C-alpha positions as CSV (number, residue, x, y, z in Angstrom):
1,M,0.1,0.6,0.0
2,T,1.7,3.3,-1.2
3,N,1.4,6.5,0.9
4,Q,-0.5,9.7,-1.4
5,Q,0.2,12.9,-0.5
6,P,-2.9,14.8,-0.3
7,S,-3.7,17.0,-3.5
8,L,-4.2,20.4,-2.9
9,R,-7.9,19.4,-4.0
10,D,-8.2,16.9,-1.1
11,S,-6.6,20.1,1.1
12,N,-8.7,23.1,0.1
13,R,-11.6,20.7,0.9
14,M,-10.4,19.5,4.0
15,F,-10.4,22.8,5.0
16,G,-13.3,23.9,3.6
17,W,-11.2,26.4,1.3
18,T,-12.9,25.5,-2.2
19,A,-16.4,27.7,-2.0
20,V,-13.4,30.8,-2.3
21,F,-10.3,29.9,-4.0
22,P,-12.0,27.4,-7.2
23,T,-10.6,24.1,-8.2
24,A,-9.5,23.4,-11.7
25,E,-12.9,21.3,-12.3
26,I,-14.3,25.5,-11.4
27,W,-12.6,27.4,-14.1
28,K,-14.9,26.1,-17.1
29,G,-17.3,27.4,-15.3
30,I,-16.3,31.0,-14.4
31,A,-14.7,31.4,-17.9
32,V,-17.5,31.4,-19.8
33,A,-19.1,33.7,-17.2
34,L,-15.9,35.4,-18.0
35,L,-16.3,35.4,-21.5
36,I,-20.1,36.7,-21.2
37,A,-18.9,39.8,-19.4
38,A,-16.0,40.5,-22.0
39,A,-18.5,40.1,-24.7
40,S,-20.8,42.4,-22.5
41,T,-18.3,45.0,-21.9
42,F,-17.4,45.5,-25.8
43,L,-20.9,46.1,-26.4
44,S,-22.5,48.0,-23.7
45,E,-19.2,50.3,-24.8
46,H,-20.3,50.6,-28.6
47,Y,-23.7,50.8,-28.4
48,G,-23.9,52.6,-24.8
49,V,-26.5,49.0,-23.2
50,P,-25.5,48.5,-19.8
51,K,-23.4,46.1,-19.9
52,M,-25.5,44.0,-17.3
53,L,-28.3,44.1,-19.3
54,F,-26.6,42.6,-22.2
55,A,-24.8,40.3,-19.9
56,L,-28.1,38.9,-18.8
57,L,-29.7,39.0,-22.2
58,I,-26.6,37.0,-23.6
59,G,-26.0,34.9,-20.4
60,L,-30.6,33.7,-21.1
61,S,-29.5,33.3,-24.6
62,L,-27.0,30.5,-23.9
63,G,-29.0,28.6,-21.2
64,F,-28.5,25.2,-22.8
65,L,-25.0,25.6,-21.4
66,S,-26.2,25.0,-18.5
67,D,-27.1,21.8,-19.2
68,V,-23.4,20.5,-19.5
69,P,-22.3,19.0,-16.3
70,A,-18.3,20.1,-16.7
71,L,-19.8,24.3,-16.8
72,E,-22.2,23.6,-13.7
73,P,-19.6,23.6,-10.4
74,G,-18.5,26.8,-12.2
75,L,-21.1,28.4,-13.2
76,S,-22.9,28.6,-9.6
77,F,-20.1,29.3,-8.1
78,S,-19.4,32.6,-10.5
79,A,-23.4,33.3,-9.8
80,R,-22.7,32.9,-6.4
81,T,-19.0,33.4,-5.1
82,V,-17.9,35.6,-7.4
83,L,-21.2,37.6,-6.8
84,R,-21.0,38.2,-2.9
85,I,-17.1,39.3,-3.0
86,G,-18.0,41.9,-6.0
87,V,-20.8,43.1,-3.6
88,G,-18.3,43.2,-0.7
89,L,-15.9,45.0,-2.8
90,L,-18.8,47.2,-3.7
91,G,-18.0,48.7,0.2
92,A,-15.2,51.0,-1.5
93,Q,-17.5,52.9,-2.8
94,L,-19.4,54.2,-0.3
95,G,-18.7,56.4,2.4
96,L,-20.5,57.5,5.8
97,S,-21.4,60.5,3.9
98,Q,-23.4,58.7,1.2
99,V,-25.0,56.5,4.0
100,Q,-26.5,59.6,6.4
101,A,-27.6,61.2,2.5
102,L,-30.0,58.5,2.7
103,G,-31.3,59.4,6.2
104,I,-32.4,57.9,8.8
105,A,-36.5,57.4,7.9
106,S,-35.2,54.6,5.5
107,V,-33.2,52.3,8.4
108,G,-36.8,52.4,10.0
109,G,-38.9,52.3,6.3
110,I,-36.3,48.9,5.4
111,V,-37.1,47.3,8.0
112,A,-40.3,47.8,8.4
113,L,-41.0,46.4,4.8
114,V,-38.8,43.3,5.5
115,M,-41.0,42.6,8.4
116,T,-44.6,43.2,6.4
117,T,-43.1,41.3,3.7
118,I,-42.5,38.4,5.4
119,L,-46.2,37.8,6.9
120,C,-47.5,39.0,4.2
121,G,-45.7,35.6,2.6
122,V,-47.1,33.8,5.6
123,A,-50.7,34.8,5.4
124,L,-50.9,33.9,1.7
125,S,-49.2,30.3,2.5
126,Y,-51.8,29.6,5.1
127,L,-54.6,31.2,2.8
128,F,-53.8,28.8,-0.1
129,G,-53.1,26.0,2.2
130,R,-50.0,26.0,3.0
131,K,-48.2,26.5,6.5
132,A,-46.0,29.0,7.6
133,V,-42.9,27.4,5.9
134,F,-43.3,28.2,2.4
135,G,-44.3,31.7,3.4
136,I,-41.3,32.4,5.6
137,L,-39.3,30.9,2.3
138,S,-40.4,32.7,0.0
139,G,-41.1,36.0,1.4
140,G,-37.8,36.6,3.0
141,S,-36.4,35.6,-0.6
142,V,-38.3,38.1,-1.9
143,A,-38.0,40.7,1.3
144,I,-33.9,40.2,2.0
145,C,-32.0,39.3,-1.5
146,G,-33.5,36.7,-3.6
147,A,-32.2,33.5,-4.4
148,S,-29.8,34.2,-1.5
149,A,-31.9,34.9,0.9
150,A,-33.7,31.2,-0.5
151,L,-30.9,29.0,0.4
152,A,-29.8,30.4,3.9
153,L,-34.0,30.3,5.5
154,S,-34.0,26.8,3.9
155,S,-30.7,25.8,6.0
156,V,-32.9,27.0,9.0
157,L,-36.1,26.0,8.5
158,P,-37.5,22.0,9.6
159,R,-37.1,19.4,7.4
160,H,-40.3,18.4,5.6
161,P,-40.8,16.4,1.7
162,S,-41.6,19.6,-0.3
163,R,-38.7,22.1,1.3
164,D,-36.4,21.2,-1.6
165,K,-38.9,21.5,-4.1
166,D,-40.0,24.8,-2.8
167,T,-36.6,26.0,-2.7
168,V,-35.8,25.4,-6.1
169,L,-38.9,27.1,-6.6
170,V,-38.7,30.4,-5.2
171,V,-34.6,30.2,-6.3
172,I,-35.8,29.9,-9.9
173,T,-39.1,32.2,-9.8
174,V,-37.5,35.3,-7.9
175,T,-34.9,34.9,-10.3
176,V,-37.1,35.4,-12.9
177,L,-39.4,38.5,-11.6
178,S,-35.5,40.0,-10.3
179,T,-35.0,39.8,-13.8
180,M,-37.4,41.7,-14.8
181,A,-37.5,44.3,-12.6
182,M,-33.9,45.2,-13.6
183,V,-35.4,45.9,-16.7
184,L,-38.7,47.3,-16.1
185,Y,-38.5,49.1,-12.6
186,P,-35.9,52.0,-13.7
187,V,-37.9,52.9,-16.4
188,L,-40.9,53.2,-13.9
189,F,-39.8,55.5,-12.1
190,Q,-37.9,58.0,-13.8
191,A,-41.4,57.8,-15.6
192,L,-42.7,58.4,-12.3
193,G,-40.4,61.5,-12.1
194,Y,-38.9,60.1,-8.5
195,S,-35.4,61.8,-7.5
196,D,-32.0,59.9,-8.2
197,V,-32.1,59.7,-4.0
198,Q,-36.3,57.8,-4.1
199,T,-35.2,56.1,-7.3
200,G,-31.8,54.1,-5.7
201,F,-34.2,54.4,-2.7
202,L,-36.9,51.6,-4.5
203,L,-35.1,50.1,-6.5
204,G,-32.5,49.3,-3.3
205,A,-35.8,48.2,-1.3
206,T,-38.0,46.6,-4.2
207,I,-35.8,44.2,-6.6
208,H,-34.7,40.7,-5.2
209,D,-31.1,40.2,-6.1
210,V,-28.2,41.9,-5.3
211,A,-27.0,41.8,-8.3
212,Q,-29.9,42.9,-10.6
213,V,-30.2,46.1,-7.7
214,V,-26.5,46.9,-8.9
215,G,-27.6,46.7,-12.5
216,A,-30.4,48.7,-12.4
217,G,-29.6,51.0,-10.5
218,Y,-26.1,52.0,-12.1
219,S,-27.8,52.3,-15.4
220,I,-29.2,55.2,-14.2
221,N,-26.3,56.6,-12.9
222,D,-23.1,56.3,-10.5
223,E,-25.6,58.3,-7.5
224,V,-28.4,56.2,-8.4
225,G,-26.5,52.8,-8.1
226,I,-24.7,53.7,-5.0
227,A,-27.9,54.8,-3.1
228,A,-29.5,51.4,-4.9
229,T,-26.7,49.8,-3.4
230,V,-27.0,51.0,0.1
231,V,-30.6,50.4,0.6
232,K,-30.2,46.7,-0.2
233,M,-27.5,46.2,1.9
234,L,-30.2,47.7,4.7
235,R,-31.9,44.9,3.5
236,V,-29.0,42.3,3.5
237,A,-27.8,42.8,6.7
238,M,-31.5,41.6,8.0
239,L,-30.5,38.8,7.6
240,P,-29.0,37.3,10.3
241,L,-31.2,38.9,12.6
242,I,-34.1,36.8,10.7
243,L,-32.2,33.4,10.3
244,I,-31.9,33.5,14.5
245,A,-35.4,34.7,14.7
246,V,-36.5,31.5,12.2
247,H,-34.0,29.4,13.7
248,F,-35.7,30.1,17.3
249,W,-38.8,29.8,15.9
250,F,-38.9,26.5,14.7
251,R,-35.7,25.1,17.6
252,N,-37.5,22.4,18.5
253,S,-37.4,21.0,14.1
254,Q,-34.1,19.5,13.0
255,T,-32.3,22.8,11.4
256,G,-29.0,23.1,9.6
257,K,-26.4,25.7,11.1
258,L,-27.2,29.6,10.4
259,A,-25.6,31.0,7.6
260,F,-23.7,34.6,7.6
261,P,-23.4,36.4,4.8
262,W,-19.9,37.5,5.3
263,F,-20.0,39.4,2.1
264,L,-21.5,41.7,4.0
265,L,-19.0,41.9,6.4
266,A,-16.5,43.0,4.1
267,F,-18.7,45.7,2.2
268,V,-19.2,47.3,5.7
269,F,-15.1,46.9,6.6
270,L,-14.5,48.7,3.3
271,A,-17.2,51.8,4.2
272,I,-15.9,52.1,7.4
273,V,-12.0,51.9,6.2
274,R,-13.6,54.7,3.0
275,S,-14.7,56.7,5.3
276,V,-12.2,57.1,7.8
277,F,-8.9,57.1,6.6
278,D,-7.8,58.8,3.0
279,I,-7.6,56.1,0.6
280,P,-6.4,56.6,-2.9
281,E,-8.4,57.5,-5.7
282,S,-6.5,54.9,-7.6
283,V,-7.2,52.3,-4.9
284,V,-10.5,52.8,-4.8
285,Q,-11.0,53.0,-8.8
286,F,-9.4,49.4,-9.2
287,L,-11.4,48.4,-6.4
288,S,-14.4,49.3,-8.4
289,A,-13.7,47.9,-11.9
290,M,-13.2,44.9,-10.1
291,S,-16.5,44.9,-8.8
292,Q,-18.3,45.9,-12.0
293,W,-16.5,42.8,-13.5
294,M,-17.2,40.5,-11.0
295,M,-21.1,41.2,-10.8
296,V,-21.0,41.2,-14.6
297,A,-19.9,37.8,-14.7
298,A,-22.2,36.4,-12.4
299,I,-24.4,38.7,-13.8
300,S,-23.6,35.8,-16.5
301,A,-23.7,33.1,-14.9
302,I,-27.2,33.6,-13.7
303,G,-29.2,34.5,-17.0
304,V,-27.5,31.2,-18.3
305,R,-28.2,29.4,-15.3
306,S,-32.3,30.4,-15.1
307,N,-34.9,28.1,-16.8
308,L,-37.4,29.4,-17.1
309,R,-39.3,26.1,-18.5
310,A,-39.3,25.1,-14.9
311,V,-41.4,27.9,-14.0
312,L,-44.0,27.0,-16.3
313,N,-44.4,23.5,-14.1
314,V,-45.2,24.9,-10.9
315,Q,-48.3,25.2,-9.6
316,P,-49.7,28.6,-10.4
317,Y,-50.5,29.2,-6.5
318,L,-47.2,29.2,-5.7
319,F,-46.4,31.7,-8.8
320,F,-48.8,34.1,-7.7
321,I,-47.9,34.4,-4.2
322,L,-44.8,34.7,-5.1
323,I,-46.4,38.2,-7.6
324,S,-48.3,39.1,-5.0
325,E,-44.9,39.7,-2.1
326,T,-43.2,41.3,-5.0
327,L,-46.4,43.6,-5.9
328,F,-46.5,44.2,-1.8
329,L,-43.2,45.0,-1.6
330,L,-43.3,47.3,-4.3
331,V,-46.9,49.2,-3.7
332,G,-45.3,49.2,-0.2
333,A,-42.1,51.3,-1.4
334,T,-43.7,53.3,-3.4
335,V,-45.9,54.9,-0.5
336,F,-43.0,54.6,2.1
337,S,-40.7,56.7,-0.6
338,S,-43.5,59.7,-1.3
339,Y,-43.6,60.3,2.1
340,F,-41.0,60.0,3.8
341,I,-37.9,59.8,1.0
342,D,-36.9,63.4,-0.3
């Protein structure tokens, strides 16, 4: 019997580093996401259309690639880990003055919108004969951060026969709804004559996934993009609190471990460093460029992995619940911004 030294891949798995440091089998999918990102950037520079939108459309058109087993690990890594790193780097673009510009009312408004949207989901679930579990899963996904929130909530919800199926349904549906919102909401809010601050608040408060919030905000201008990102991160900041609450609510059931959004810590840390220290503008621009590339690559992978056909095969009332939660959040945020956001 020969003694074999552990490989780099084995070491990564042993210490749990695979989620951050991609192995060789993941690079194929990452290369596809980066290729789409490069094509999207090229088209954006020549036609003036946001590269996030190009990335999404190209990714959706290449959806058949999601059926290639060799590409799936890298596409999944790009859609989740690369996305989170990109969001974390966005913190370097923010300062305390930008957060203060939103006003203290925004914080209270976001907390209220998140909580009432989850309660709306629970109420609708009971109305259609489902238990509170689906309402928390769907409502939390819509209220906080889309697919990421759905996966995190699934890990702390009690085990039941339809949990995995419900999680897949919610992830697919909120991704599609968030994609539609990224395209439609900027046009809607500008047509209604909202200011840049109001538009940024509404985009950050209503679009489900982080990548789509960034894409929608920066498709208008940098001020709206920054405001939308800050508001979105306020929603994301509630995720660990909601996870803990759900964990204790179902504490007598078998649950998974609580998952904390580490990218939020990076986001806040960089924002504090930017506010306290005099960071060279070249460094800020470099981190901003890295963040943008990662976000475009992530949304490219999300587009490839979005399976629209699967949405058509679900029970209609479950789809109705998610749409209703989305509209509830949209109406609530619009009313709030009209009275409390200048």
